[in-house]
C-alpha positions in Angstrom: 13.9 25.8 -5.2 10.8 23.9 -4.9 10.6 20.2 -5.9 7.8 19.0 -8.0 7.3 16.1 -5.8 6.4 18.4 -2.9 4.0 20.3 -4.9 2.4 16.9 -5.8 2.2 16.0 -2.1 0.8 19.5 -1.4 -2.1 18.9 -3.9 -2.5 15.5 -2.6 -3.1 16.4 0.9 -5.4 19.4 0.0 -7.6 16.8 -1.9 -7.7 14.1 0.8 -7.1 16.2 3.6 -5.2 13.7 5.5 -1.8 12.2 5.4 -2.8 8.5 4.9 -5.1 9.5 1.9 -2.5 11.4 0.1 -0.1 8.6 1.0 -2.5 6.1 -0.7 -2.8 8.0 -3.8 0.8 8.6 -4.4 1.9 5.2 -3.5 4.4 6.2 -0.9 4.5 5.9 2.9 2.7 8.5 5.1 6.1 9.5 6.7 7.2 10.4 3.3 4.3 12.5 2.7 4.6 14.5 6.1 8.5 14.7 5.2 7.6 16.3 1.9 5.3 18.6 3.4 7.8 19.8 6.2 10.5 20.2 3.3 8.3 22.5 1.4 7.2 24.6 3.9 10.6 25.0 5.2 11.7 26.0 1.7 8.9 28.7 1.5 9.4 29.6 4.9 5.5 29.5 5.7 2.9 27.1 6.9 0.8 26.1 4.1 -1.4 23.6 5.8 -3.0 23.7 9.3 -4.0 20.2 10.7 -7.6 20.4 12.2 -10.2 18.1 14.0 -11.5 17.8 10.5 -8.5 17.1 8.6 -5.8 19.5 7.0 -6.8 22.8 5.9 -5.3 25.4 3.8 -3.9 28.4 5.5 -4.2 31.9 3.6 -0.7 31.3 2.3 -1.9 27.7 0.9 -4.8 29.3 -0.5 -2.6 31.7 -2.2 -0.2 29.1 -3.8 -3.0 26.6 -4.8 -4.0 27.9 -8.3 -0.4 28.1 -9.2 0.4 24.6 -8.0 -2.3 23.1 -10.0 -1.4 24.9 -13.1 2.3 23.5 -12.8 0.5 20.2 -12.1 -1.6 20.6 -15.5 1.6 21.5 -17.3 3.4 18.5 -16.1 0.5 15.8 -17.0 0.4 17.6 -20.3 4.2 16.9 -20.8 3.4 13.3 -19.7 0.6 12.7 -22.1 2.4 14.0 -24.9 5.1 11.6 -24.5 2.7 8.6 -23.9 1.3 9.4 -27.1 4.5 8.8 -29.0 5.0 5.6 -27.5 3.9 3.0 -30.2 5.4 -0.3 -28.7 3.1 -3.0 -27.8 4.8 -3.7 -24.5 5.0 -2.1 -21.3 2.9 -0.9 -18.1 -0.6 0.0 -18.7 -2.3 1.0 -15.4 -5.9 0.5 -14.7 -8.0 2.1 -12.1 -11.3 0.1 -11.0 -12.8 -1.6 -8.4 -12.2 -5.0 -6.5 -15.7 -6.1 -7.7 -15.3 -5.5 -11.3 -11.4 -6.0 -11.3 -12.1 -9.5 -9.8 -15.0 -10.8 -11.3 -15.3 -8.9 -14.7 -11.8 -8.1 -15.8 -9.3 -10.7 -14.7 -10.3 -13.4 -17.0 -10.0 -11.0 -19.8 -6.4 -10.1 -18.7 -5.4 -13.8 -18.4 -6.6 -14.3 -22.0 -4.6 -11.2 -23.0 -1.3 -12.5 -21.5 -1.8 -15.8 -23.0 -1.3 -14.1 -26.4 1.0 -11.4 -25.3 3.3 -11.1 -22.3 5.1 -8.1 -22.9 2.1 -5.8 -21.6 1.7 -5.5 -17.8 -1.5 -4.7 -16.5 -1.1 -2.8 -13.0 -4.6 -2.9 -11.6 -5.5 -0.2 -8.8 -8.7 -1.7 -7.2 -8.8 1.2 -4.9 -8.2 4.0 -7.2 -7.4 7.4 -6.1 -9.9 10.0 -7.2 -10.1 11.2 -10.6 -7.2 8.9 -11.7 -7.2 10.0 -15.4 -7.2 13.7 -15.2 -4.0 13.5 -12.9 -2.6 10.5 -14.8 -2.6 8.1 -12.0 -3.8 5.5 -14.5 -4.2 4.9 -18.4 -7.7 3.6 -17.9 -10.7 3.5 -15.6 -13.5 1.4 -15.6 -16.1 2.8 -12.9 -20.0 3.1 -12.5 -20.5 6.5 -12.7 -19.8 8.8 -15.9 -16.6 10.6 -16.3 -16.9 14.4 -15.9 -13.3 15.4 -17.1 -13.7 16.8 -20.5 -10.3 15.1 -21.7 -11.5 11.6 -21.1 -13.1 9.5 -23.9 -15.4 7.3 -22.5 -18.0 4.4 -23.6 -20.8 2.5 -21.9 -19.9 -1.2 -21.6 -23.4 -2.3 -20.3 -25.6 -2.2 -17.3 -25.2 -4.1 -14.0 -28.5 -4.9 -12.3 -28.6 -5.1 -8.4 -31.2 -7.0 -6.0 -31.7 -7.4 -2.2 -30.4 -10.4 -0.8 -30.3 -12.3 2.5 -28.8 -15.6 3.6 -31.1 -18.4 4.3 -30.1 -18.6 7.7 -31.2 -15.0 8.1 -34.5 -15.4 7.0 -35.1 -18.4 9.1 -34.3 -16.3 12.0 -35.8 -12.9 11.3 -38.5 -13.7 8.7 -39.2 -11.7 5.5 -39.0 -7.8 5.4 -42.1 -5.8 4.9 -40.8 -3.4 2.2 -44.0 -1.3 2.3 -43.1 -0.3 5.9 -39.4 0.2 5.4 -38.2 -3.1 6.5 -38.7 -2.4 10.3 -37.0 -4.9 12.7 -34.4 -6.0 9.9 -31.0 -5.6 9.6 -29.1 -3.7 6.9 -25.6 -3.8 5.3 -24.7 -1.1 3.1 -22.2 1.1 1.3 -20.6 4.0 3.1 -22.1 7.4 2.2 -19.0 8.6 0.2 -19.4 6.1 -2.5 -23.1 5.6 -2.5 -24.5 5.6 -5.9 -27.2 8.4 -5.8 -30.0 6.4 -7.4 -29.3 3.2 -5.3 -28.9 5.0 -2.0 -32.5 6.8 -2.6 -33.9 3.2 -3.2 -32.4 2.0 0.1 -34.0 5.0 2.0 -37.5 4.3 0.4 -37.5 0.7 1.1 -35.2 -0.2 3.5 -35.6 3.2 5.6 -36.8 1.7 9.0 -34.1 -1.2 9.1 -31.1 -0.9 11.2 -27.4 -0.5 9.6 -25.4 -3.1 11.4 -22.4 -2.5 8.9 -21.1 -0.4 6.3 -18.3 -0.8 3.6 -16.7 0.6 0.7 -16.5 -2.8 -0.9 -19.6 -4.9 -2.4 -17.2 -7.7 -2.0 -17.2 -7.4 1.7 -21.1 -6.9 1.8 -21.5 -9.9 -0.1 -19.6 -12.0 2.6 -21.3 -10.2 5.4 -24.7 -11.0 3.6 -23.6 -14.8 3.0 -22.5 -14.8 6.9 -26.3 -14.1 7.9 -25.5 -10.4 8.9 -28.2 -8.8 7.5 -29.9 -7.8 4.2 -27.6 -6.4 1.4 -28.2 -4.6 -2.1 -25.7 -6.6 -4.3 -24.9 -7.2 -7.8 -27.1 -9.6 -9.2 -24.1 -11.1 -11.5 -22.4 -12.3 -8.2 -25.3 -13.0 -6.0 -27.7 -14.9 -8.0 -25.5 -17.8 -8.3 -24.9 -18.2 -4.5 -27.3 -21.0 -3.1 -27.0 -19.7 0.3 -28.4 -16.1 -0.8 -32.1 -15.3 -1.9 -33.3 -12.5 -3.4 -36.2 -10.9 -2.1 -39.2 -9.9 -4.3 -39.3 -6.2 -4.3 -42.2 -3.6 -5.3 -39.5 -1.8 -7.4 -36.1 -3.3 -8.6 -33.1 -1.4 -7.3 -31.6 1.1 -9.8 -28.9 -0.5 -12.4 -25.6 1.2 -12.7 -23.9 2.0 -15.9 -20.4 0.6 -16.5 -18.2 3.2 -18.1 -14.9 2.8 -19.7 -12.5 5.8 -19.8 -9.2 6.9 -21.2 -7.4 10.1 -21.4 -7.7 11.6 -25.0 -3.8 11.7 -25.4 -3.5 8.0 -24.6 -6.6 6.5 -26.6 -4.4 5.5 -29.6 -1.4 4.2 -27.9 -1.2 0.7 -29.1 -0.7 -1.0 -25.8 -3.4 1.0 -24.2 -5.6 0.3 -27.0 -5.2 -3.4 -26.8 -6.1 -3.3 -23.2 -9.0 -1.2 -23.7 -10.4 -3.6 -26.3 -9.6 -6.3 -23.8 -11.7 -4.9 -21.0 -14.7 -3.9 -23.4 -14.8 -7.6 -24.4 -14.5 -9.1 -21.1 -17.2 -7.0 -19.8 -19.5 -7.3 -22.8 -19.0 -11.0 -22.7 -20.8 -11.1 -19.1 -23.9 -9.1 -20.4 -26.3 -11.8 -19.7 -25.2 -12.1 -16.0 -24.6 -8.3 -15.6 -28.2 -7.6 -16.6 -30.3 -10.7 -16.0 -33.7 -8.8 -16.1 -33.2 -7.7 -19.6 -32.7 -11.3 -21.0 -34.7 -13.7 -19.2 -38.2 -13.2 -17.7 -38.1 -16.0 -15.0 -35.1 -15.3 -12.5 -33.4 -18.5 -11.0 -34.0 -18.3 -7.6 -36.4 -15.4 -6.7 -39.3 -13.5 -8.3 -38.6 -9.8 -9.3 
């Protein structure tokens, strides 16, 4: 008889195509993922996934059972969400999926204020959230910089995050000012890995920094921030973080980088759960309290350390 945990492993591998990616999503070890997959294939007597140079690929047998596995997953999530909706206690764990940047610099202070009032609610923050965490019940709440696409997610906009192009004072002393009209030829660039680029921001980077040389890419704005502070190169950074750094200077640009909207999402069945509601309100208040920092272009015409 098939084990539901084996099916979850199978689905996670099909989504991430690696054992390590599936392990991060499921919060287990890579060896556990491999063992579960082997157990499922042994039970069925057929190979479901084939390891290739590009990661795991479905075999014909795997493709045949994939729709059924997804239906089982959807049914299990409906049961979990229905049970969660009946929980009216103002205590317990609330799982929040977000990024390191948002969690550390926008939400942490709000959670501290929440815990000063109520220590019975435990906030579990996933700073490296799995793909689509709400639809698979990996999180109760998600805060992200792209709109949610799942129809069962109730979402609202919390505000706008503005970006700027920055370099360290030492970097400009060594390399001079970038000529953005010519694509910043001769300059070094720190950027996001392609898989998480915000499309408008990636397009802006290509237009104005297309001739700069990438020296580092990361999936973390925090790491980019640190690299720019160290003088590695130019980086497009959130203004609320970089404007207050005396060692960074914002470059005057022909057109400001596109802003990102901050979205708060919760699964439709969980939004009225009291403890989830408390954390939702805490997150919304925490982000909106930083509105002037997040969107300085909207509230002051003269920036503190550079011209727009």
